[in-house]
C-alpha positions as CSV (number, residue, x, y, z in Angstrom):
1,X,125.1,-66.5,-46.6
2,X,127.9,-64.2,-47.8
3,X,126.9,-61.4,-50.2
4,X,128.0,-61.7,-53.8
5,X,131.2,-59.7,-54.5
6,X,130.9,-56.9,-57.0
7,X,133.8,-55.3,-58.9
8,X,134.8,-51.9,-57.7
9,X,135.6,-48.9,-59.9
10,X,139.2,-49.5,-58.9
11,X,139.1,-53.1,-60.2
12,X,137.5,-52.0,-63.4
13,X,140.0,-49.3,-63.9
14,X,142.8,-51.8,-63.2
15,X,141.5,-54.0,-65.9
16,X,141.5,-51.1,-68.3
17,X,145.1,-50.4,-67.5
18,X,146.0,-54.1,-67.9
19,X,144.2,-54.3,-71.3
20,X,145.7,-51.0,-72.5
21,X,149.2,-52.1,-71.4
22,X,149.2,-54.5,-74.2
23,X,149.2,-51.7,-76.7
24,X,152.9,-51.0,-75.8
25,X,152.4,-47.3,-75.8
26,X,152.1,-47.2,-79.6
27,X,150.2,-44.4,-81.3
28,X,149.1,-46.7,-84.2
29,X,145.4,-46.1,-83.4
30,X,143.1,-43.2,-84.2
31,X,141.3,-41.3,-81.4
32,X,138.1,-39.3,-81.6
33,X,136.4,-37.1,-79.0
34,X,133.5,-38.9,-77.2
35,X,131.0,-37.5,-74.8
36,X,127.4,-38.1,-73.8
37,X,124.9,-38.6,-71.0
38,X,124.1,-41.5,-68.7
39,X,120.6,-41.7,-67.2
40,X,119.1,-44.3,-64.9
41,X,115.3,-44.7,-65.2
42,X,115.1,-41.4,-67.0
43,X,117.1,-39.4,-64.4
44,X,120.6,-38.1,-64.9
45,X,123.2,-40.4,-63.1
46,X,125.9,-38.3,-61.4
47,X,129.2,-39.7,-60.2
48,X,129.2,-42.7,-62.5
49,X,132.4,-44.1,-64.0
50,X,132.0,-44.7,-67.8
51,X,134.6,-47.1,-69.3
52,X,135.1,-47.8,-73.0
53,X,137.4,-50.7,-73.8
54,X,138.2,-51.2,-77.5
55,X,137.3,-54.6,-78.9
56,X,139.9,-56.1,-81.2
57,X,138.9,-57.4,-84.6
58,X,140.5,-58.6,-87.8
59,X,143.4,-60.2,-86.0
60,X,144.2,-57.1,-84.0
61,X,145.5,-58.3,-80.6
62,X,145.6,-54.8,-79.1
63,X,143.3,-52.2,-80.7
64,X,144.5,-49.4,-78.3
65,X,144.0,-48.1,-74.8
66,X,140.7,-47.9,-73.0
67,X,139.0,-44.6,-72.1
68,X,137.2,-43.4,-69.0
69,X,135.0,-40.5,-67.9
70,X,133.1,-39.5,-64.8
71,X,129.5,-38.1,-65.1
72,X,128.7,-34.7,-63.7
73,X,125.4,-33.7,-61.9
74,X,123.5,-33.8,-65.2
75,X,124.9,-37.3,-66.1
76,X,127.2,-35.8,-68.8
77,X,130.7,-37.2,-69.4
78,X,133.7,-36.8,-71.7
79,X,136.2,-39.6,-72.3
80,X,140.0,-39.5,-71.9
81,X,142.3,-42.5,-72.6
82,X,144.0,-44.1,-69.6
83,X,147.2,-42.7,-71.2
84,X,145.8,-39.1,-70.7
85,X,144.7,-38.2,-74.2
86,X,141.3,-36.8,-75.0
87,X,138.8,-39.2,-76.6
88,X,138.5,-42.9,-77.4
89,X,139.9,-45.3,-80.0
90,X,137.9,-45.3,-83.2
91,X,136.0,-48.5,-83.6
92,X,133.9,-50.9,-81.5
93,X,134.0,-50.8,-77.7
94,X,132.6,-52.8,-74.7
95,X,131.1,-50.2,-72.3
96,X,130.9,-50.6,-68.6
97,X,129.2,-48.1,-66.2
98,X,129.4,-48.2,-62.4
99,X,128.8,-45.9,-59.5
100,X,130.9,-47.9,-57.0
101,X,134.0,-46.0,-55.9
102,X,136.9,-47.5,-54.1
103,X,136.9,-44.8,-51.3
104,X,133.3,-45.6,-50.4
105,X,134.3,-48.8,-48.6
106,X,135.6,-47.3,-45.3
107,X,133.9,-48.2,-42.0
108,X,131.4,-45.8,-40.6
109,X,128.6,-45.7,-38.0
110,X,126.1,-46.8,-40.7
111,X,128.6,-49.4,-42.2
112,X,130.8,-50.7,-39.4
113,X,132.2,-53.5,-41.5
114,X,133.2,-51.2,-44.3
115,X,131.2,-53.2,-46.8
116,X,131.0,-51.9,-50.4
117,X,127.8,-49.9,-51.1
118,X,125.1,-51.5,-53.1
119,X,125.5,-50.8,-56.9
120,X,122.2,-49.3,-58.2
121,X,123.2,-50.2,-61.8
122,X,122.4,-53.7,-62.9
123,X,125.4,-56.0,-63.8
124,X,124.2,-56.1,-67.5
125,X,125.7,-52.5,-67.7
126,X,128.9,-53.1,-65.8
127,X,130.4,-56.5,-64.6
128,X,128.4,-58.5,-67.2
129,X,128.1,-55.6,-69.6
130,X,125.9,-56.0,-72.7
131,X,126.7,-52.4,-73.8
132,X,128.6,-51.8,-77.0
133,X,129.4,-48.5,-78.8
134,X,131.0,-47.8,-82.1
135,X,133.2,-44.7,-82.0
136,X,133.0,-43.0,-85.4
137,X,136.2,-41.4,-86.9
138,X,134.7,-37.9,-86.5
139,X,133.8,-38.6,-82.8
140,X,130.4,-37.9,-81.1
141,X,128.8,-35.9,-78.5
142,X,125.8,-38.2,-78.3
143,X,127.2,-41.4,-76.7
144,X,124.2,-41.6,-74.5
145,X,123.2,-44.5,-72.3
146,X,119.6,-44.6,-71.0
147,X,120.0,-47.3,-68.3
148,X,117.0,-49.1,-66.7
149,X,117.2,-50.6,-63.2
150,X,114.4,-53.1,-63.9
151,X,115.3,-56.2,-65.9
152,X,113.7,-55.9,-69.3
153,X,113.4,-59.7,-69.8
């Protein structure tokens, strides 16, 4: 049986660029600084890609560009838009968090086929994300995500 394919950080980033491309480079959106911490089962999660994608509402087809950040050794991150500006669009966002990195798929002695590594973060936080976050106009330094590896259901 073939293992289920999982989206890579590259694929998720490509989706962000595609979604943000619809904004046409317009600056008709407000940005606010966003930072926080990601933990998995109570422990800091280093090297995770945190992706915020604005959710359109009220007839807005394109609310603005997505934002990304990478966690440090303490699980802390700060967001930057895919257009290179600090922060995230003010408003509601779908959040996806992954540890899979595109350069982790090369063949090695332990992984001769070059298969992608196992994602320790459940799909409900990335590919099938249930995470949402509302970015306030003043920004926040407490956009924290305490993830759990066990299914709470």
